[in-house]
C-alpha positions as a printed Julia matrix, in Angstrom:
143×3 Matrix{Float64}:
   0.01   0.0     0.03
   1.2    3.51   -0.87
   0.72   6.43    1.54
   2.52   9.63    2.35
   3.67  12.85    0.62
   7.25  13.38   -0.57
   8.76  16.53   -2.02
  11.48  16.19   -4.66
  12.88  18.04   -7.71
  13.23  17.0   -11.35
  16.67  17.42  -12.7
  17.59  19.01  -16.06
  17.26  15.51  -17.81
  13.7   14.88  -16.5
  14.72  12.47  -13.74
  13.1   12.4   -10.27
  13.96  10.41   -7.19
  11.33   7.93   -6.14
  11.13   7.64   -2.28
  12.64   4.35   -0.99
   9.29   3.3     0.55
   7.6    3.67   -2.82
  10.5    1.89   -4.65
  10.07  -1.19   -2.44
   6.49  -1.55   -3.31
   6.71  -0.48   -7.07
   9.57  -2.87   -7.83
  12.36  -2.37  -10.32
   9.97  -1.71  -13.21
   6.62  -0.1   -13.15
   4.24   1.92  -15.31
   3.63   5.7   -15.39
   0.79   7.31  -17.34
  -1.35  10.38  -17.61
  -3.58  10.55  -14.57
  -6.61  12.65  -13.7
  -6.39  16.34  -12.51
  -3.12  16.8   -14.43
  -0.94  14.51  -12.37
   0.75  11.28  -13.28
  -0.41   7.86  -12.09
   2.34   5.27  -11.33
   1.36   1.62  -10.95
   3.25  -1.59   -9.97
   3.16  -4.06  -12.8
   0.66  -6.22  -10.95
  -1.79  -3.33  -10.39
  -1.33  -2.15  -14.0
  -2.13  -5.64  -15.27
  -5.28  -5.81  -13.14
  -6.36  -2.38  -14.24
  -5.69  -3.22  -17.9
  -7.81  -6.32  -17.62
 -10.68  -4.3   -16.12
 -10.53  -1.74  -18.89
 -10.7   -4.53  -21.47
 -14.13  -5.43  -20.32
 -15.54  -1.87  -21.03
 -17.69  -1.54  -24.14
 -15.3   -0.22  -26.75
 -18.32   0.73  -28.88
 -18.92   3.69  -26.55
 -17.14   6.83  -27.59
 -16.3    7.99  -24.08
 -14.76   4.53  -23.26
 -12.63   4.63  -26.4
 -11.43   8.15  -25.59
 -10.5    7.32  -22.04
  -8.69   4.15  -22.98
  -6.77   5.83  -25.75
  -5.74   8.75  -23.59
  -4.73   6.49  -20.64
  -2.74   3.92  -22.62
  -1.15   6.33  -25.1
   0.55   8.19  -22.28
   1.76   4.98  -20.52
   5.46   4.21  -20.34
   7.53   1.66  -18.45
   9.85   3.14  -15.95
  12.95   1.65  -14.42
  14.75   2.89  -11.37
  18.49   3.74  -11.85
  21.22   3.15   -9.23
  20.49   6.55   -7.59
  16.77   5.69   -7.08
  15.54   7.98   -9.99
  13.23   7.47  -12.92
  13.27   9.25  -16.2
   9.92  10.87  -17.0
   9.38  11.3   -20.67
   8.87  14.9   -21.92
   5.14  14.19  -22.92
   4.26  13.21  -19.39
   6.22  16.04  -17.75
   4.32  18.44  -20.11
   0.91  16.92  -19.39
   1.46  17.19  -15.59
   3.24  20.56  -15.8
   6.24  19.14  -14.03
   9.17  21.58  -14.26
  11.13  21.55  -11.01
   9.46  20.97   -7.74
   7.26  17.91   -7.58
   5.2   15.95   -4.96
   4.97  12.19   -4.98
   1.82  11.08   -3.16
   0.87   7.56   -2.05
  -2.71   6.73   -2.91
  -3.38   3.19   -1.73
  -2.68   1.13   -4.93
  -0.72   3.83   -6.86
   1.56   6.71   -6.58
   0.69  10.11   -7.99
   3.29  12.59   -9.2
   2.2   16.24   -9.14
   3.67  19.64   -9.79
   4.09  21.19   -6.37
   2.03  24.21   -7.44
  -0.86  22.2    -8.81
  -0.74  19.83   -5.62
  -0.86  22.89   -3.42
  -3.92  24.31   -5.33
  -5.58  20.9    -5.38
  -4.9   20.24   -1.67
  -6.45  23.59   -0.69
  -9.59  22.96   -2.64
  -9.89  19.27   -1.46
  -9.36  20.27    2.13
 -12.52  22.38    1.96
 -14.59  19.4     0.78
 -12.91  16.92    3.15
 -15.45  17.26    6.0
 -18.39  17.12    3.72
 -17.01  14.06    1.98
 -16.29  12.41    5.26
 -19.94  12.98    6.37
 -21.19  11.48    3.1
 -18.99   8.42    3.52
 -20.37   7.95    7.02
 -23.79   7.71    5.54
 -22.6    5.0     3.2
 -21.36   3.01    6.05
 -17.56   3.59    5.44
């Protein structure tokens, strides 16, 4: 399980350090792709495979399904950790997530998200306002 929030920087070549706790759970190779809210989603191979199998069951005849699957898979890339614990993020993924220098890696249960620090700060501020309302709604659902 992934949890926690870690601040790092991207170097001039597009490499970012993956926290040791995340590296242990991700393994040597894993998948990064375009996520929601302009962040990147990072999955261990086992989670990626399970997600891919679920997406295969969606009705490809629906335009919104095709669009989502195309966007999600076209941005996907296999990452490998180097000896310094870094991964190289391709330019298209850095551009999509607006990753320039300061980034935040966030553990979200079954995946890691990589955010621009500025976007994460904005998102966190907005999400914090909804946190109590969402918590109350979840209690009504029995969670």
